[in-house]
PyMOL CGO cylinders between C-alpha atoms (Angstrom):
from pymol import cmd
from pymol.cgo import CYLINDER

trace = [
    CYLINDER, 10.32, 100.92, -26.93, 8.16, 103.45, -25.17, 0.3, 1, 1, 1, 1, 1, 1,
    CYLINDER, 8.16, 103.45, -25.17, 8.16, 103.58, -21.39, 0.3, 1, 1, 1, 1, 1, 1,
    CYLINDER, 8.16, 103.58, -21.39, 6.35, 106.94, -20.29, 0.3, 1, 1, 1, 1, 1, 1,
    CYLINDER, 6.35, 106.94, -20.29, 7.46, 108.07, -17.03, 0.3, 1, 1, 1, 1, 1, 1,
    CYLINDER, 7.46, 108.07, -17.03, 4.30, 109.25, -15.37, 0.3, 1, 1, 1, 1, 1, 1,
    CYLINDER, 4.30, 109.25, -15.37, 2.72, 105.94, -15.42, 0.3, 1, 1, 1, 1, 1, 1,
    CYLINDER, 2.72, 105.94, -15.42, 3.37, 102.83, -13.05, 0.3, 1, 1, 1, 1, 1, 1,
    CYLINDER, 3.37, 102.83, -13.05, 3.94, 99.41, -14.06, 0.3, 1, 1, 1, 1, 1, 1,
    CYLINDER, 3.94, 99.41, -14.06, 3.63, 95.74, -13.10, 0.3, 1, 1, 1, 1, 1, 1,
    CYLINDER, 3.63, 95.74, -13.10, 5.71, 92.44, -13.83, 0.3, 1, 1, 1, 1, 1, 1,
    CYLINDER, 5.71, 92.44, -13.83, 2.50, 91.34, -15.89, 0.3, 1, 1, 1, 1, 1, 1,
    CYLINDER, 2.50, 91.34, -15.89, 2.95, 94.15, -18.14, 0.3, 1, 1, 1, 1, 1, 1,
    CYLINDER, 2.95, 94.15, -18.14, 0.33, 96.35, -17.28, 0.3, 1, 1, 1, 1, 1, 1,
    CYLINDER, 0.33, 96.35, -17.28, 0.65, 100.12, -17.05, 0.3, 1, 1, 1, 1, 1, 1,
    CYLINDER, 0.65, 100.12, -17.05, -1.28, 102.01, -14.69, 0.3, 1, 1, 1, 1, 1, 1,
    CYLINDER, -1.28, 102.01, -14.69, -2.01, 105.89, -14.51, 0.3, 1, 1, 1, 1, 1, 1,
    CYLINDER, -2.01, 105.89, -14.51, -2.96, 107.33, -11.38, 0.3, 1, 1, 1, 1, 1, 1,
    CYLINDER, -2.96, 107.33, -11.38, -5.44, 110.40, -10.94, 0.3, 1, 1, 1, 1, 1, 1,
    CYLINDER, -5.44, 110.40, -10.94, -6.46, 111.04, -7.43, 0.3, 1, 1, 1, 1, 1, 1,
    CYLINDER, -6.46, 111.04, -7.43, -8.16, 107.71, -6.59, 0.3, 1, 1, 1, 1, 1, 1,
    CYLINDER, -8.16, 107.71, -6.59, -8.75, 106.51, -10.00, 0.3, 1, 1, 1, 1, 1, 1,
    CYLINDER, -8.75, 106.51, -10.00, -6.32, 104.49, -11.63, 0.3, 1, 1, 1, 1, 1, 1,
    CYLINDER, -6.32, 104.49, -11.63, -6.48, 104.13, -15.84, 0.3, 1, 1, 1, 1, 1, 1,
    CYLINDER, -6.48, 104.13, -15.84, -4.92, 100.59, -16.80, 0.3, 1, 1, 1, 1, 1, 1,
    CYLINDER, -4.92, 100.59, -16.80, -3.63, 99.12, -20.23, 0.3, 1, 1, 1, 1, 1, 1,
    CYLINDER, -3.63, 99.12, -20.23, -0.68, 97.08, -21.33, 0.3, 1, 1, 1, 1, 1, 1,
    CYLINDER, -0.68, 97.08, -21.33, 2.48, 97.93, -22.17, 0.3, 1, 1, 1, 1, 1, 1,
    CYLINDER, 2.48, 97.93, -22.17, 4.16, 99.04, -25.71, 0.3, 1, 1, 1, 1, 1, 1,
    CYLINDER, 4.16, 99.04, -25.71, 6.52, 95.44, -24.67, 0.3, 1, 1, 1, 1, 1, 1,
    CYLINDER, 6.52, 95.44, -24.67, 3.45, 93.62, -24.05, 0.3, 1, 1, 1, 1, 1, 1,
    CYLINDER, 3.45, 93.62, -24.05, 1.81, 94.18, -27.45, 0.3, 1, 1, 1, 1, 1, 1,
    CYLINDER, 1.81, 94.18, -27.45, 4.91, 93.89, -29.17, 0.3, 1, 1, 1, 1, 1, 1,
    CYLINDER, 4.91, 93.89, -29.17, 5.45, 90.51, -27.43, 0.3, 1, 1, 1, 1, 1, 1,
    CYLINDER, 5.45, 90.51, -27.43, 2.12, 89.28, -28.32, 0.3, 1, 1, 1, 1, 1, 1,
    CYLINDER, 2.12, 89.28, -28.32, 1.71, 90.20, -31.85, 0.3, 1, 1, 1, 1, 1, 1,
    CYLINDER, 1.71, 90.20, -31.85, -1.19, 91.19, -33.69, 0.3, 1, 1, 1, 1, 1, 1,
    CYLINDER, -1.19, 91.19, -33.69, -4.15, 91.76, -31.10, 0.3, 1, 1, 1, 1, 1, 1,
    CYLINDER, -4.15, 91.76, -31.10, -7.61, 90.38, -32.84, 0.3, 1, 1, 1, 1, 1, 1,
    CYLINDER, -7.61, 90.38, -32.84, -9.76, 90.29, -29.84, 0.3, 1, 1, 1, 1, 1, 1,
    CYLINDER, -9.76, 90.29, -29.84, -9.73, 92.03, -26.16, 0.3, 1, 1, 1, 1, 1, 1,
    CYLINDER, -9.73, 92.03, -26.16, -12.07, 90.72, -23.25, 0.3, 1, 1, 1, 1, 1, 1,
    CYLINDER, -12.07, 90.72, -23.25, -12.86, 93.09, -20.43, 0.3, 1, 1, 1, 1, 1, 1,
    CYLINDER, -12.86, 93.09, -20.43, -14.97, 93.22, -17.25, 0.3, 1, 1, 1, 1, 1, 1,
    CYLINDER, -14.97, 93.22, -17.25, -18.30, 95.26, -16.76, 0.3, 1, 1, 1, 1, 1, 1,
    CYLINDER, -18.30, 95.26, -16.76, -18.87, 98.43, -15.58, 0.3, 1, 1, 1, 1, 1, 1,
    CYLINDER, -18.87, 98.43, -15.58, -19.60, 97.97, -11.78, 0.3, 1, 1, 1, 1, 1, 1,
    CYLINDER, -19.60, 97.97, -11.78, -17.60, 95.00, -11.83, 0.3, 1, 1, 1, 1, 1, 1,
    CYLINDER, -17.60, 95.00, -11.83, -15.05, 94.10, -8.83, 0.3, 1, 1, 1, 1, 1, 1,
    CYLINDER, -15.05, 94.10, -8.83, -11.69, 93.64, -9.51, 0.3, 1, 1, 1, 1, 1, 1,
    CYLINDER, -11.69, 93.64, -9.51, -8.59, 92.40, -6.94, 0.3, 1, 1, 1, 1, 1, 1,
    CYLINDER, -8.59, 92.40, -6.94, -4.99, 93.12, -6.84, 0.3, 1, 1, 1, 1, 1, 1,
    CYLINDER, -4.99, 93.12, -6.84, -3.08, 90.17, -8.83, 0.3, 1, 1, 1, 1, 1, 1,
    CYLINDER, -3.08, 90.17, -8.83, -6.60, 88.23, -10.01, 0.3, 1, 1, 1, 1, 1, 1,
    CYLINDER, -6.60, 88.23, -10.01, -7.32, 88.37, -14.05, 0.3, 1, 1, 1, 1, 1, 1,
    CYLINDER, -7.32, 88.37, -14.05, -9.92, 90.98, -15.23, 0.3, 1, 1, 1, 1, 1, 1,
    CYLINDER, -9.92, 90.98, -15.23, -9.83, 89.93, -19.08, 0.3, 1, 1, 1, 1, 1, 1,
    CYLINDER, -9.83, 89.93, -19.08, -7.75, 88.40, -21.85, 0.3, 1, 1, 1, 1, 1, 1,
    CYLINDER, -7.75, 88.40, -21.85, -6.16, 89.71, -24.90, 0.3, 1, 1, 1, 1, 1, 1,
    CYLINDER, -6.16, 89.71, -24.90, -5.94, 87.26, -28.22, 0.3, 1, 1, 1, 1, 1, 1,
    CYLINDER, -5.94, 87.26, -28.22, -3.48, 87.55, -30.33, 0.3, 1, 1, 1, 1, 1, 1,
    CYLINDER, -3.48, 87.55, -30.33, -2.56, 85.63, -33.40, 0.3, 1, 1, 1, 1, 1, 1,
    CYLINDER, -2.56, 85.63, -33.40, -0.25, 83.72, -31.70, 0.3, 1, 1, 1, 1, 1, 1,
    CYLINDER, -0.25, 83.72, -31.70, -1.61, 83.42, -28.07, 0.3, 1, 1, 1, 1, 1, 1,
    CYLINDER, -1.61, 83.42, -28.07, -4.47, 84.17, -25.58, 0.3, 1, 1, 1, 1, 1, 1,
    CYLINDER, -4.47, 84.17, -25.58, -2.77, 86.09, -22.58, 0.3, 1, 1, 1, 1, 1, 1,
    CYLINDER, -2.77, 86.09, -22.58, -4.55, 86.75, -19.19, 0.3, 1, 1, 1, 1, 1, 1,
    CYLINDER, -4.55, 86.75, -19.19, -4.91, 90.45, -18.00, 0.3, 1, 1, 1, 1, 1, 1,
    CYLINDER, -4.91, 90.45, -18.00, -3.95, 90.93, -14.29, 0.3, 1, 1, 1, 1, 1, 1,
    CYLINDER, -3.95, 90.93, -14.29, -5.31, 93.60, -12.13, 0.3, 1, 1, 1, 1, 1, 1,
    CYLINDER, -5.31, 93.60, -12.13, -2.30, 95.78, -10.99, 0.3, 1, 1, 1, 1, 1, 1,
    CYLINDER, -2.30, 95.78, -10.99, -4.86, 97.50, -8.05, 0.3, 1, 1, 1, 1, 1, 1,
    CYLINDER, -4.86, 97.50, -8.05, -7.98, 96.65, -6.48, 0.3, 1, 1, 1, 1, 1, 1,
    CYLINDER, -7.98, 96.65, -6.48, -11.38, 98.73, -7.07, 0.3, 1, 1, 1, 1, 1, 1,
    CYLINDER, -11.38, 98.73, -7.07, -14.69, 99.20, -9.12, 0.3, 1, 1, 1, 1, 1, 1,
    CYLINDER, -14.69, 99.20, -9.12, -14.71, 99.30, -12.84, 0.3, 1, 1, 1, 1, 1, 1,
    CYLINDER, -14.71, 99.30, -12.84, -15.78, 102.88, -13.58, 0.3, 1, 1, 1, 1, 1, 1,
    CYLINDER, -15.78, 102.88, -13.58, -14.98, 102.85, -17.29, 0.3, 1, 1, 1, 1, 1, 1,
    CYLINDER, -14.98, 102.85, -17.29, -14.37, 100.13, -19.88, 0.3, 1, 1, 1, 1, 1, 1,
    CYLINDER, -14.37, 100.13, -19.88, -13.07, 101.00, -23.27, 0.3, 1, 1, 1, 1, 1, 1,
    CYLINDER, -13.07, 101.00, -23.27, -15.58, 99.95, -25.72, 0.3, 1, 1, 1, 1, 1, 1,
    CYLINDER, -15.58, 99.95, -25.72, -13.51, 101.00, -28.71, 0.3, 1, 1, 1, 1, 1, 1,
    CYLINDER, -13.51, 101.00, -28.71, -11.48, 97.56, -28.08, 0.3, 1, 1, 1, 1, 1, 1,
    CYLINDER, -11.48, 97.56, -28.08, -14.60, 95.36, -28.89, 0.3, 1, 1, 1, 1, 1, 1,
    CYLINDER, -14.60, 95.36, -28.89, -14.43, 96.57, -32.52, 0.3, 1, 1, 1, 1, 1, 1,
    CYLINDER, -14.43, 96.57, -32.52, -10.45, 97.68, -32.87, 0.3, 1, 1, 1, 1, 1, 1,
    CYLINDER, -10.45, 97.68, -32.87, -8.60, 95.32, -31.07, 0.3, 1, 1, 1, 1, 1, 1,
    CYLINDER, -8.60, 95.32, -31.07, -5.80, 96.33, -32.95, 0.3, 1, 1, 1, 1, 1, 1,
    CYLINDER, -5.80, 96.33, -32.95, -5.65, 99.64, -31.30, 0.3, 1, 1, 1, 1, 1, 1,
    CYLINDER, -5.65, 99.64, -31.30, -3.77, 97.86, -28.54, 0.3, 1, 1, 1, 1, 1, 1,
    CYLINDER, -3.77, 97.86, -28.54, -0.93, 97.47, -31.19, 0.3, 1, 1, 1, 1, 1, 1,
    CYLINDER, -0.93, 97.47, -31.19, -1.10, 101.09, -32.49, 0.3, 1, 1, 1, 1, 1, 1,
    CYLINDER, -1.10, 101.09, -32.49, -1.27, 102.87, -29.35, 0.3, 1, 1, 1, 1, 1, 1,
    CYLINDER, -1.27, 102.87, -29.35, -0.64, 101.12, -26.36, 0.3, 1, 1, 1, 1, 1, 1,
    CYLINDER, -0.64, 101.12, -26.36, -0.69, 103.71, -24.06, 0.3, 1, 1, 1, 1, 1, 1,
    CYLINDER, -0.69, 103.71, -24.06, -2.93, 106.71, -25.48, 0.3, 1, 1, 1, 1, 1, 1,
    CYLINDER, -2.93, 106.71, -25.48, -6.12, 104.97, -27.42, 0.3, 1, 1, 1, 1, 1, 1,
    CYLINDER, -6.12, 104.97, -27.42, -6.13, 101.52, -25.98, 0.3, 1, 1, 1, 1, 1, 1,
    CYLINDER, -6.13, 101.52, -25.98, -6.42, 101.96, -22.09, 0.3, 1, 1, 1, 1, 1, 1,
    CYLINDER, -6.42, 101.96, -22.09, -8.72, 99.22, -20.94, 0.3, 1, 1, 1, 1, 1, 1,
    CYLINDER, -8.72, 99.22, -20.94, -10.27, 99.88, -17.79, 0.3, 1, 1, 1, 1, 1, 1,
    CYLINDER, -10.27, 99.88, -17.79, -10.59, 102.76, -15.10, 0.3, 1, 1, 1, 1, 1, 1,
    CYLINDER, -10.59, 102.76, -15.10, -11.28, 101.70, -11.84, 0.3, 1, 1, 1, 1, 1, 1,
    CYLINDER, -11.28, 101.70, -11.84, -11.62, 103.45, -8.73, 0.3, 1, 1, 1, 1, 1, 1,
    CYLINDER, -11.62, 103.45, -8.73, -9.59, 102.62, -6.02, 0.3, 1, 1, 1, 1, 1, 1,
    CYLINDER, -9.59, 102.62, -6.02, -10.30, 100.53, -2.98, 0.3, 1, 1, 1, 1, 1, 1,
    CYLINDER, -10.30, 100.53, -2.98, -7.05, 100.94, -1.39, 0.3, 1, 1, 1, 1, 1, 1,
    CYLINDER, -7.05, 100.94, -1.39, -4.59, 103.40, -2.47, 0.3, 1, 1, 1, 1, 1, 1,
    CYLINDER, -4.59, 103.40, -2.47, -1.75, 102.21, -0.48, 0.3, 1, 1, 1, 1, 1, 1,
    CYLINDER, -1.75, 102.21, -0.48, -1.60, 99.27, -3.19, 0.3, 1, 1, 1, 1, 1, 1,
    CYLINDER, -1.60, 99.27, -3.19, -0.06, 101.98, -5.41, 0.3, 1, 1, 1, 1, 1, 1,
    CYLINDER, -0.06, 101.98, -5.41, 3.41, 101.69, -3.67, 0.3, 1, 1, 1, 1, 1, 1,
    CYLINDER, 3.41, 101.69, -3.67, 3.32, 98.22, -4.85, 0.3, 1, 1, 1, 1, 1, 1,
    CYLINDER, 3.32, 98.22, -4.85, 3.77, 99.12, -8.57, 0.3, 1, 1, 1, 1, 1, 1,
    CYLINDER, 3.77, 99.12, -8.57, 7.06, 99.40, -10.50, 0.3, 1, 1, 1, 1, 1, 1,
    CYLINDER, 7.06, 99.40, -10.50, 8.25, 102.85, -11.33, 0.3, 1, 1, 1, 1, 1, 1,
    CYLINDER, 8.25, 102.85, -11.33, 9.01, 103.58, -15.33, 0.3, 1, 1, 1, 1, 1, 1,
    CYLINDER, 9.01, 103.58, -15.33, 13.11, 103.02, -14.50, 0.3, 1, 1, 1, 1, 1, 1,
    CYLINDER, 13.11, 103.02, -14.50, 12.27, 99.66, -12.73, 0.3, 1, 1, 1, 1, 1, 1,
    CYLINDER, 12.27, 99.66, -12.73, 9.90, 98.54, -15.55, 0.3, 1, 1, 1, 1, 1, 1,
    CYLINDER, 9.90, 98.54, -15.55, 12.52, 99.04, -17.92, 0.3, 1, 1, 1, 1, 1, 1,
    CYLINDER, 12.52, 99.04, -17.92, 15.29, 97.11, -15.79, 0.3, 1, 1, 1, 1, 1, 1,
    CYLINDER, 15.29, 97.11, -15.79, 13.00, 94.46, -15.68, 0.3, 1, 1, 1, 1, 1, 1,
    CYLINDER, 13.00, 94.46, -15.68, 12.40, 93.87, -19.17, 0.3, 1, 1, 1, 1, 1, 1,
    CYLINDER, 12.40, 93.87, -19.17, 16.09, 94.18, -19.73, 0.3, 1, 1, 1, 1, 1, 1,
    CYLINDER, 16.09, 94.18, -19.73, 15.78, 97.55, -22.32, 0.3, 1, 1, 1, 1, 1, 1,
]
cmd.load_cgo(trace, "trace")
């Protein structure tokens, strides 16, 4: 199970890559493996506002539908349109090709609430 050390994580199984005042967000390898084959991804629109702890979309697998919770607050700058046509990318490449959204942070101090890779690894019992 891959848990890149340069990323931050949430207890809802989202990963976050921080670059300046921007954050790229996706779901973890652990999450996609628990969900099974992803068949649909619903994401917000560019310019939408996301709020820490609130839903920003959903992922549908052959087993279930799972809500996506925003790990940080901000404005959506980019949405990974590839996931509309190829939701299976979430299973194939959770950290590279299956990023979901990029946001501009509205409160950079929220980053401190995210888990480190080691803390996330401990959380999921790996």
